[in-house]
C-alpha positions as CSV (number, residue, x, y, z in Angstrom):
1,M,0.0,0.0,0.0
2,H,1.3,3.5,-0.9
3,V,-0.5,6.4,0.7
4,A,-0.2,10.1,0.0
5,L,-0.9,12.2,3.1
6,L,-2.2,15.5,1.7
7,T,-1.6,18.5,4.1
8,N,-1.8,22.3,4.2
9,R,0.0,24.9,6.2
10,A,-2.9,25.7,8.6
11,W,-3.3,22.0,9.6
12,L,0.4,21.5,10.0
13,D,0.6,24.6,12.1
14,E,-1.7,22.8,14.6
15,E,-0.8,19.2,14.0
16,L,2.8,18.9,13.0
17,V,3.6,16.5,15.9
18,S,0.5,14.4,15.0
19,F,1.6,14.3,11.3
20,Q,5.1,13.1,12.3
21,H,3.7,10.4,14.5
22,L,1.3,9.3,11.8
23,V,4.0,9.1,9.1
24,V,6.3,7.1,11.4
25,G,3.5,4.8,12.6
26,L,2.4,4.0,9.1
27,I,5.9,3.3,7.8
28,D,6.4,1.0,10.9
29,E,3.4,-1.0,9.6
30,Q,5.0,-1.4,6.2
31,V,2.9,1.3,4.5
32,R,4.7,3.5,2.0
33,V,4.0,7.1,2.6
34,A,4.3,10.2,0.4
35,Q,4.3,13.4,2.5
36,V,2.5,16.0,0.4
37,V,3.2,19.4,2.0
38,P,3.3,23.1,1.1
39,E,6.7,24.0,-0.5
40,D,7.7,26.4,2.4
41,V,7.7,23.6,5.0
42,S,11.2,22.8,6.1
43,P,12.6,19.3,5.4
44,E,13.7,19.2,9.0
45,D,10.0,19.0,10.0
46,L,9.3,16.0,7.9
47,S,10.2,12.3,8.2
48,G,13.3,11.2,6.3
49,F,11.8,7.8,5.7
50,G,8.9,8.7,3.3
51,E,8.9,10.5,0.0
52,C,8.2,14.2,0.0
53,V,6.1,16.0,-2.6
54,T,5.5,19.8,-2.4
55,W,2.8,22.1,-3.7
56,R,2.5,25.8,-3.8
57,E,-0.1,27.0,-1.3
58,T,-1.7,30.4,-1.6
59,S,-4.3,32.5,0.2
60,V,-6.7,31.9,-2.7
61,V,-9.0,28.9,-2.0
62,L,-9.9,28.1,-5.6
63,L,-6.3,28.3,-6.7
64,N,-5.3,25.9,-3.9
65,R,-8.0,23.4,-5.0
66,Y,-6.7,23.6,-8.6
67,R,-3.0,23.1,-7.6
68,V,-3.8,20.1,-5.3
69,G,-5.8,18.6,-8.2
70,Q,-2.9,18.9,-10.5
71,L,-0.6,16.6,-8.4
72,N,-1.8,13.5,-10.1
73,G,1.2,13.2,-12.4
74,V,3.9,13.1,-9.7
75,L,1.8,10.9,-7.4
76,D,1.0,8.5,-10.2
77,G,4.7,8.3,-10.9
78,L,5.3,7.3,-7.3
79,G,2.7,4.5,-7.5
80,V,0.4,6.0,-4.9
81,D,-2.8,4.0,-4.6
82,L,-4.7,6.0,-1.9
83,I,-5.1,9.7,-1.0
84,H,-5.6,10.9,2.6
85,A,-6.7,14.5,2.9
86,V,-6.1,15.4,6.5
87,D,-8.1,18.6,6.7
88,G,-11.5,19.8,5.5
89,R,-9.9,22.6,3.5
90,L,-8.3,19.9,1.3
91,W,-11.4,17.9,0.5
92,H,-12.3,19.6,-2.7
93,G,-8.8,19.4,-4.2
94,G,-8.3,15.9,-2.8
95,L,-11.5,14.6,-4.4
96,K,-10.5,16.1,-7.7
97,L,-7.0,14.5,-7.4
98,A,-8.3,11.1,-6.4
99,E,-10.7,11.1,-9.4
100,A,-7.9,12.1,-11.8
101,M,-5.7,9.2,-10.4
102,D,-8.6,6.8,-10.1
103,V,-7.7,5.9,-6.5
104,P,-9.8,5.9,-3.3
105,I,-9.6,8.8,-0.8
106,V,-10.0,9.2,2.9
107,L,-11.2,12.6,4.2
108,S,-10.4,13.6,7.7
109,A,-13.0,15.6,9.6
110,N,-11.6,17.5,12.6
111,S,-14.0,20.4,13.0
112,M,-17.7,21.3,13.2
113,L,-17.1,23.2,10.0
114,D,-16.6,19.9,8.2
115,I,-20.3,19.0,8.9
116,P,-21.9,21.5,6.5
117,L,-19.0,20.8,4.1
118,A,-19.9,17.1,4.2
119,R,-23.5,17.9,3.5
120,K,-22.5,20.0,0.5
121,V,-19.8,17.8,-1.0
122,L,-20.4,14.1,-0.1
123,G,-23.9,13.7,-1.5
124,R,-22.6,13.1,-5.0
125,V,-19.4,11.1,-4.6
126,D,-18.8,7.4,-5.4
127,V,-19.4,5.8,-2.0
128,S,-17.1,2.9,-2.9
129,R,-14.2,5.3,-3.4
130,V,-14.6,7.8,-0.6
131,A,-14.4,7.4,3.2
132,V,-14.5,9.9,6.1
133,S,-12.6,9.6,9.4
134,G,-13.9,11.8,12.2
135,A,-11.7,13.0,15.0
136,T,-14.4,12.7,17.7
137,E,-17.6,10.7,18.1
138,P,-19.9,13.8,18.0
139,I,-18.3,15.1,14.8
140,T,-18.5,11.6,13.2
141,E,-22.1,11.2,14.2
142,A,-23.1,14.6,12.9
143,I,-21.5,13.8,9.5
144,R,-23.4,10.5,9.4
145,E,-26.6,12.4,9.9
146,A,-25.7,15.1,7.4
147,V,-24.7,12.7,4.6
148,D,-27.2,9.9,5.3
149,S,-25.8,7.5,2.7
150,D,-23.8,4.2,2.5
151,L,-20.6,6.2,2.7
152,L,-18.0,4.7,5.1
153,I,-17.8,7.1,8.0
154,Q,-15.6,6.0,10.9
155,C,-14.4,7.6,14.1
156,I,-10.6,7.5,14.4
157,P,-9.6,9.7,17.3
158,T,-6.3,11.5,17.2
159,G,-3.7,9.7,19.3
160,V,-0.8,11.0,21.4
161,H,2.3,9.3,22.9
162,R,2.1,8.3,26.5
163,H,4.0,10.1,29.2
164,D,4.6,8.4,32.5
165,A,6.1,11.3,34.4
166,E,4.3,13.0,37.3
167,P,2.1,16.1,36.5
168,P,4.0,19.4,36.6
169,E,3.9,21.1,40.0
170,L,4.3,24.8,40.8
171,G,7.3,25.1,43.0
172,E,7.8,27.4,46.0
173,G,8.6,30.9,44.7
174,Q,8.0,29.9,41.1
175,A,5.9,32.1,38.9
176,F,2.7,30.5,37.6
177,C,2.6,30.2,33.8
178,A,-0.4,29.3,31.7
179,V,-1.0,29.0,28.0
180,V,-4.3,30.5,26.6
181,S,-5.1,28.9,23.3
182,G,-8.1,29.9,21.2
183,N,-8.6,31.4,17.7
184,G,-7.0,34.8,18.8
185,V,-10.1,36.8,17.7
186,W,-11.3,39.2,20.4
187,D,-14.7,38.3,21.6
188,A,-16.8,38.1,24.8
189,D,-15.0,34.9,25.9
190,Y,-11.6,36.6,25.7
191,E,-13.0,39.6,27.5
192,A,-14.3,37.5,30.4
193,L,-11.0,35.7,30.7
194,L,-8.9,38.8,30.6
195,D,-11.1,40.4,33.3
196,G,-10.6,37.3,35.4
197,I,-6.8,37.4,34.8
198,A,-6.8,41.1,35.8
199,S,-8.3,40.2,39.2
200,F,-6.1,37.1,39.6
201,V,-2.8,38.9,39.1
202,K,-3.6,41.4,41.8
203,R,-2.9,38.5,44.2
204,W,-0.3,36.7,42.1
205,P,1.5,39.5,40.2
206,M,4.4,37.4,38.9
207,S,2.0,35.1,36.9
208,Q,2.5,34.9,33.1
209,F,-0.1,34.1,30.4
210,F,1.0,33.2,26.9
211,F,-1.7,33.7,24.4
212,D,-1.5,31.3,21.4
213,G,-3.9,32.3,18.7
214,Q,-4.8,30.0,15.7
215,G,-5.7,33.0,13.6
216,E,-3.4,35.6,12.1
217,G,-4.6,38.8,13.7
218,Q,-4.5,39.3,17.4
219,H,-4.0,43.1,17.5
220,Q,-7.4,43.7,19.2
221,L,-6.5,41.2,21.9
222,W,-3.1,42.9,22.5
223,K,-4.8,46.3,22.5
224,N,-7.3,45.3,25.2
225,A,-4.7,43.6,27.3
226,S,-2.7,46.8,27.2
227,A,-5.7,48.9,28.1
228,M,-6.3,46.7,31.2
229,G,-2.7,47.1,32.4
230,L,-1.8,43.5,31.8
231,M,1.3,44.0,29.6
232,G,3.5,42.7,32.4
233,N,1.6,39.5,32.6
234,V,0.5,38.7,29.0
235,S,2.6,37.7,26.0
236,L,1.5,36.8,22.5
237,T,3.5,33.8,21.3
238,P,5.1,34.1,17.9
239,R,3.9,31.6,15.3
240,R,6.4,29.1,14.0
241,L,5.8,25.6,12.8
242,G,6.0,23.3,15.9
243,H,6.0,26.1,18.5
244,R,3.1,24.6,20.4
245,E,5.2,21.7,21.7
246,M,7.2,24.3,23.6
247,L,4.0,25.7,25.1
248,L,3.4,22.5,26.9
249,R,6.1,23.3,29.4
250,A,3.6,25.6,31.2
251,H,1.7,24.8,34.3
252,A,-1.8,24.9,32.7
253,L,-3.6,25.1,29.4
254,I,-6.7,27.3,29.0
255,H,-9.2,27.1,26.2
256,P,-11.5,30.2,26.6
257,Q,-13.7,29.4,23.5
258,A,-15.8,26.5,22.3
259,L,-14.5,26.2,18.8
260,G,-15.9,22.8,17.9
261,K,-12.4,21.7,16.7
262,A,-10.4,18.7,17.8
263,R,-6.8,19.6,18.6
264,S,-4.0,17.3,19.6
265,L,-2.5,20.1,21.7
266,T,-5.2,19.5,24.3
267,L,-4.6,15.8,24.3
268,R,-0.8,16.2,24.6
269,A,-1.3,18.5,27.6
270,M,-3.6,15.9,29.2
271,A,-1.0,13.2,28.5
272,R,1.6,15.2,30.4
273,G,-0.8,15.8,33.3
274,L,-1.2,19.5,32.7
275,P,-4.4,20.8,34.1
276,V,-6.8,21.9,31.3
277,I,-9.5,24.5,31.8
278,A,-11.9,24.6,28.9
279,R,-15.2,26.0,27.7
280,E,-17.8,23.2,27.3
281,D,-17.9,22.0,23.7
282,E,-20.5,19.6,22.4
283,Y,-18.1,18.4,19.6
284,L,-15.2,17.4,21.9
285,D,-15.8,14.1,23.7
286,Y,-12.4,14.2,25.4
287,L,-13.3,17.2,27.6
288,I,-14.7,15.3,30.6
289,D,-15.3,17.5,33.6
290,G,-13.3,16.4,36.7
291,E,-11.5,13.6,34.8
292,T,-9.6,15.1,31.9
293,A,-10.3,18.8,32.4
294,V,-12.2,21.5,34.3
295,V,-15.1,22.1,31.9
296,L,-17.0,25.4,32.2
297,G,-20.3,26.5,30.8
298,Q,-20.2,30.3,30.2
299,P,-17.7,31.5,32.8
300,G,-17.6,35.2,33.8
301,P,-14.6,37.0,35.2
302,G,-15.2,35.8,38.7
303,E,-15.3,32.1,37.7
304,W,-12.1,32.5,35.7
305,S,-10.3,34.2,38.6
306,A,-11.5,31.5,41.0
307,Q,-10.3,28.6,38.7
308,L,-6.9,30.3,38.3
309,E,-6.7,30.7,42.1
310,R,-7.4,27.0,42.5
311,L,-4.6,26.0,40.2
312,V,-2.1,27.9,42.4
313,T,-3.5,27.0,45.8
314,E,-5.0,23.5,45.5
315,K,-1.9,21.8,44.2
316,R,-2.8,18.3,45.5
317,S,-6.2,18.1,43.9
318,V,-4.9,19.7,40.7
319,A,-2.1,17.1,40.5
320,E,-4.6,14.2,41.0
321,M,-6.8,15.5,38.1
322,G,-3.6,15.5,36.0
323,R,-3.0,11.9,36.9
324,R,-6.6,11.0,36.0
325,A,-6.1,12.7,32.6
326,I,-2.9,10.8,32.0
327,R,-4.7,7.5,32.7
328,W,-7.6,8.4,30.4
329,V,-5.5,9.5,27.5
330,N,-3.3,6.4,27.7
331,E,-6.4,4.2,27.6
332,H,-8.5,6.0,25.0
333,R,-6.2,8.3,22.9
334,S,-3.0,6.5,22.3
335,T,-1.0,6.7,19.0
336,P,-1.1,2.9,18.4
337,K,-4.9,3.0,18.6
338,Q,-5.0,5.8,16.0
339,I,-2.6,4.0,13.7
340,N,-4.7,0.8,13.9
341,G,-7.9,2.7,13.1
342,V,-6.2,4.5,10.1
343,L,-4.8,1.2,8.8
344,D,-8.3,-0.4,9.1
345,I,-10.0,2.3,7.0
346,Y,-7.1,2.2,4.4
347,R,-7.4,-1.5,4.0
348,R,-11.2,-1.3,3.6
349,M,-10.8,1.3,0.9
350,T,-8.1,-0.5,-1.0
351,G,-9.4,-4.0,-0.5
352,Q,-6.2,-5.1,1.0
353,T,-6.3,-8.3,3.1
354,I,-6.3,-7.6,6.8
355,P,-3.6,-9.8,8.4
356,F,-4.4,-12.1,11.4
357,P,-2.8,-11.0,14.7
358,G,0.6,-12.5,15.5
């Protein structure tokens, strides 16, 4: 089996580590892998064991679809017999590419935005040549309801590597550091969190909050933090491929918005025992209040301030929640489980015989 993993810059910015694990895991299972990446991605970020094919990504959606669809010549030359489009923004181009090559395709659905996309795109495809893998059960089930056909739609949750170390603990005299990760667009959720932070830092003035936005423009966020006198406590992290791995060295991870988007950053934080505080999100089945995270409904400034206070003062209970998160992730979201799920859907689409264990 020879698979082409079709990626874009936005997805790699979020999931570079997941991509690296997927490539290595598939190669370890004797699957040949062609890494199809934007041309500005550094070779250092890719696996040296699989072929690399580049494409020129732009900010123009229609042009990107066209360019992805024109990769059939080079991929045919490599002998690729299955396409895997890892992000919803690649579905259109990936379907065109698979049709040109006459090979099956697997479409990954990681976001609630992929649900209306599935309703629009998947009603007219050849169900024997297209499959969908959902990152969570709620996203998967919503796509099943949206498509309502014989299309193969399977939940394959993102996996992460296990970590057996103890959860990080705030040492005596050490400044509390938290990562705030959302889309970076100023809204009522960010406003409530910043108000809570402003109250919290009056008691813990050395605390630091690193804001990691998925979007490009965070000027309004910076402007409001400055107006609230938080410049000594708030930093906006520079964007660089793979930078989110460094952010996991903090003491906590905060998701102030319900974005309906599955992210391995959250799972990797849980696997390390970092306390996670997140808005309730109906599309994310790994946010389990009291077990993997503290899950909040619509928190105001007071609740945010209280939760931050708890992270600093209730070290024993916070560490125990970190241990519960580690156990849950190791059991339900391991990389080997993901690789097995991906292999299963690949084999079903290509008709390859599934080997008996051992």
